[in-house]
N, C-alpha and C positions, 0 to 999 in steps of 0.2 A: 513850475511847482508840481503840476500834474505828473510830469515825467519822473520827478524824484519820488513821488508817492508810489507810482507804478513800479519803479525799480526796486524801492524798498519792499513793496508787497511781494515782488517776484523773489527777492532774496530771502524774505521770511518763509515763503512757501518752499523754497529750495532747502532751507535749513530744516524745516519741519519734515519734509520727505526724507531727508538724509537721516534725521533722528529716528524716524520710524523704521527705516531700513536697518539702521544700526541695532535697534532693539530687536527687530525680527531676526537679524543675523545672530545676535547674542542668544536669543531664545532657542534658535535652531542648534546653536553650538552646544547648549546645555542638554537638549533632548536627543541629539543625534545619536544613532546607534553606533556603538563602538564594540570591537571584539572583546570578549571576556578573556582576561589573561589566564594563563594556565594554572597559576598558583591559586587564584580564586576558584577556578573550575575544580581543581583537585580537592580543595577544602570542602566545596559543596558536595562532591562525590563522597567524601568521608561522612558528611552529615546524612546524606541519603543512605549510605551503607548502614548506618546505625538503625535507621528505620526498617530497612529490609531485614537486618539481623533480628530485630524484635519480632517481625512477622514470622520468621523461621522458628524462633523460640516459642511463640504462641501457637504454633502448629497450623498457621494459615498458609504457609508456603513451604514446599519440600526443599526447594533449592533454586538457584538461578545463577546466570553469568551476565555480567554487565561490562561492556567495553565502551570506552569513550575516547575518541581520537579528535585532535584538533590540528589543522594545517598539516595533515598527513602523518602526525606523530601520536602515538598512543599516550594518552594522559594517565589513564589507570585501567587496569583489568581487575575486576572484583568477582570473586566466587563466593556464593552463599549456600549454606545448608548442605544437603546431601544429594547425590545423583539419583538415588532410589530410596523412597521412604522405608522399604523393606530391608535396607542394608545400611550399615554405618559409614560406608565410603563417602568421604567428603566430595562435594561437587568439583570435578576437575575442569580445567579451562577448555579441554577438548571434548567435553560431553557432546553427544549428538542429540539434537532436538527435532521433533516434528514441527515444521514451520508453517504448515498449512498454506494460508493465503499469501505469505511472503514468497511463495512460488511465483505469483503473478508478475511482480516486477522483473524477475529473471526472464520469463517467457516474453514479456514486452520488449526487453533488450534484444532477444533473439529475433523477434519480428522486425525491429527497427534495423538490425543488421542486414536482414534480407531486403528491406526497403532501400537501404543504401546501395545494395547490389543490384537493384532494379528487378528483383525476382517477384516482387509484388509492390503495390502502391497503396497509400493510406486510404484513398477513396474508391478503391476497387470493390465491387460487390463481393460479398463472401461466397455467393453462389458461383462465381467464376472458378473458384477452387474446390468448392463443396457443392456440387450441383443438386444434391438431395435436399438442400435447404432453400432452393430457389422459389418454391411456392408456399412458404409458410404463411398461415393466416393469423390474425390477431384474435385472441379470445375475448368475448364480451359476455358478461353475466346478465342474464335476463330472467324474468319470472313468467311462467305460463299462467293460464287462466285460473288454475288451482292455487296459485301463489308459490309453486315450487320453483326453486332456483335451477336454471339450466345454463349450460355453457354453449353459446353460439359463437360463430366466427364471422369476421369481416375481412376483406382483402387488405393487405398491407399497402399503405400509400407509397412506400418505397422500400427497396431491399436494404438490409443491413450491410454495412461496409466494414472493412478492416479497422478503420478509425473507430467505428461504433464498438467493436469488440474491445479495443484498447481502452476506451473511456466509459464503458458500461452504459451505452445508449442504444444497444442493439434490439431492445424489446424483450430480451431474455430475463430470467429471474433465477432465484434459488427456491427450492421447495421447503427448506427448513426454517426460513425466516418469514414471518408474517403469515397471513391467511388469504387465499383466493382459490377459486376453482381451478385456475391454471396451475397454481402451486400444488394443489391436490393431485393433478396429473403428473407433475414432476415426482411427487412421492410415490405414486402408483407405479411409475416406470423406472424408479430408482436412478433418476438423472443426476442426483447430487453425489452418488457413489462412484466407485472406481472398480466395480465388480464385473463390468461388461468390457469387452475389447473396444478399441477405438471405432472399428467398423460397426459393431453392434450398437454402440452408444449413439453414433451418428444416425443410424437407421431409426433408432427409437426416438431420438430428438425430433426427427422429421414428422413424427406422428402427433406431436404436441403443439398446440397453438402458442403464439407469443403472448407475453403478459401485457405488452404495450406496443404502440406503433414505433418502429425503428426511428431513432433520432428525435423522439418527442420528450423523453425524460431520462434522467439518470436513475438506474436501478441496479444495485449490486447483484451479480449474476454469475452464471456459468460461462459468460462470454469468453474468459481467458481459457477455459477448457476447449471451447470451439476453436479459439486461436491456436491452441496447441495441436489439435488435429489438423488444422489448416497448414501449419508449419510442417507437419509430418508429410502431408501430400506434396507440398512444394519442394521439400528437400529430399523426398524419397527415403527418409530415415526416421526411425522411431524417435520420439521426443527425448528420451534419455540419452541416446547416442548423439543426437544433434546438439543438445546443451553441453554434454561432456566435451565434444570436439570443439565447439565454438566459444564456450564461456568458461567452463570449470577448469579444463586443463590449461588454457592460456593464462588464466588468473591464479592458478595454483590452489584452486578450491578442492582439495583432495578428499574431503569428507562430505561432499554435497552430492545428492542424487535422489532417487525415488524409492530406495530401500537401503537397508544396512546389511552389508556383507557379514557372514557368520563370524569372521575374525574380529569384527568391531562391535559385536552385540554387548560386550561388557562395558561399553561407553554410552549406552542409550540412557537418556534422562527419562525418568518416569514420574507420573503425578501421584498425588495422594489418592487413596482409595475412594474417599468421599470428598466432594467439592465443598469447602467451607462456606461458600456463598450460596450455591444452588441446593446444598443439602441432598445431593443425589450422587450416585456412583459415576465416576469418571470413566468413560470408554473412549480411548484414543485409538487411532487407526494402527493396524498391525504393520510395522515397518521392517519386520524380519523376513518378509517374503516379497517376491516380485509381484506387483499388482497387475491385474488384467489390463488396465489402461493407465498410462502415465498421465495423471491429472495435471494439466497446465494451470489449473486454478487453485490447487491445494494439496498436491501430493508429495512435496519434497521434504527432505531432511537436510540439516546442515549444522555446522558449529558456529559459535560466535565469531571466531577468527575468520572462517571462510566467508561468512556474510559481510564481515567488515571489509574484506578485500573487494567484494562486489560493490558495496556502498561507496568505498573510497574511489573506485573507478568512476562511478557516476559523479561524485563530488569533484573529481579531477577533470571532468569534461570528456569522459569516455576512455581514459587511458590510465594504466597502472604499471609501474616498474618496467617501462619501455614497451608494454603491450597495449596497442590501441584497438578497442572493440568498435567504438563509434566516434564519429566526428563531434567536435564541440557543439556545432550548430544542431545536430540531431539531438544531443542531450538537452540543449536549450529548449527545443520544441517539446520534448518529453516532459520537461519540468514547467511547462506553461499551461495554465488552466485552459482546458479545451471546452469548457461549458459556457464561457462568457457570451458567445454569439447566440447560443440557445436561450440563455436568460434574456438577452436583449429582444428576442423575437416574441416573447410571451406577451399576452394582453396585459394591460395595466391592472395591478392588484394581484397578479398571479405570483405564486411562490415556486422557485426552482429549487428542488431539493438536491442536495449533494451528499457526500459521505457523512458530513457532520457540520454543525454551524461553523462558519468562518473558513470553510475549505471548499475548493472546487476539485476538479479531477483532471490530471494530465493524461499522458499516454502510459498508463501503468501504475500511477501513484496518486494519492491525495495530495493536493497542492494548497498551501495556506495562502489565503487572500488577505488583502489589507482592508477588511471590513469590520473588524472589531467584535466578532461574535464567537471566537474560539474559546473553549473552556480550559485551555492551558496557556502558559507563557510560551513565547517563541518568537521567531522572526517571520516576516512576510517572505514567501518563497520556499519555506520548508517543504520537502517532499517526504512522505512517509507511508507506511502501511504496516499491518499487523497480521497475526495468525491466530486462528481459533484456539489453538492449544495454549496460548498465553505469551507468544513472542511478539516483538515490536522492533521497528527500526525507524530512524529518520536521518536525513542529511539536511544541514542548514548551510546553504552557500554563503550567507552573510557572515556567519560566525565561523565558517570553515569547520563545522562540526559533523562528525559521523558517530551515531550512537546505536549500539546494538543491545537489546534486552532479550535474553533467552530464558524462558521458564515454561514448565508444563503445568499451568494453573489456569484452566479456562475461565472459571468464574471471577478471577481477579484481574482479568485482562483490562476491563475499563478502569479499574483502580490504578494499576501501574502505568497505563497510558496517560494518566494525569499526574500521578506522583512523581515519576521520573523526570519529565521535562520541567515541572514546576520547581523542583528542588535544584535542578541544574541551572536554570535560568534566573531564579529569583531568590531573594532573601540574603541575609548576611551569613557568611560561611561558618562563623563561630558558634 
């Protein structure tokens, strides 16, 4: 009798476990992420386009270009408004935009190409290639007996590495964002600008202390500018020539570079005179002349189609139209959050800041993590970045999406960084 009861109990337990497994599988089947079909995506683009058209009519946005591709095929190309608020010319698809910090992912790809060729390594000290940065100290704000703030320095615990430059953990900063005494030094020496040659800029940088200990925190910075100079030293070529030879020409990016040739001046997209958000005059960089320094962190111009080719190459695992720039494993590493180990080493209760909630940082891009804090819809694994002038791009490996947003509207940058993905990923298309 006891055997029968025991057998009956085991059978009941088996049925119960099987039932829960079936329910769990059913639930996963309902919520599992599936690719957005192109018809739905196209309808959502139409709905988004109506919102952008309204912004143009209301005088908030001069014009823009939006390209959305899925599985390597263009779903829609949409042009809005005018190329220049001072002219009635409608925005052309081949308009040339200042892309500012969307330069950074391109320079990151060039660095990874050199790493694949063993010309440098991720964990090499930067000083191996740029000796003038070997003895950088870390700035520490103190107050003297009179209560006056002073900037002292302490030794760096370790030297910055190539990996630190790629993931913005080098201890560097930007002078135009936030406030600190180190940032004041950046402003004093014009380190955010491109009016010094690479050699002059590097000599100046060596005079200024670090904002933080290398490897201790993520801070958006001139790190990619330093990387650009490093690549110039390693390749013995100026950054514009290096990128043209290794990336732009192979990918057919015919309108991408660090300035606009005179023959193309008629295609430059321009902003409104006054920013509708900031209520101040918009002053974007002059892209009609060759800069003194090719800024690896923010100096490039491009078109939507050119940048789509770059983005699609990444989404394809390093290849496009028979041209391979990187191995698939290298791209995988670039698209992996590089801040996870740093977070894990922090004391309990500490907060590891990244580019924004829900995102870590890879080797050149922000990477969306599965932690539920992002302020936009999207997929885990999205890689993206934007530019100060109002441009934005992202690739979504799960949905096989590449999206390019080009506009010259600095104050509206946060708005469109939320509007565009939210309308492409969510809601009913009608």
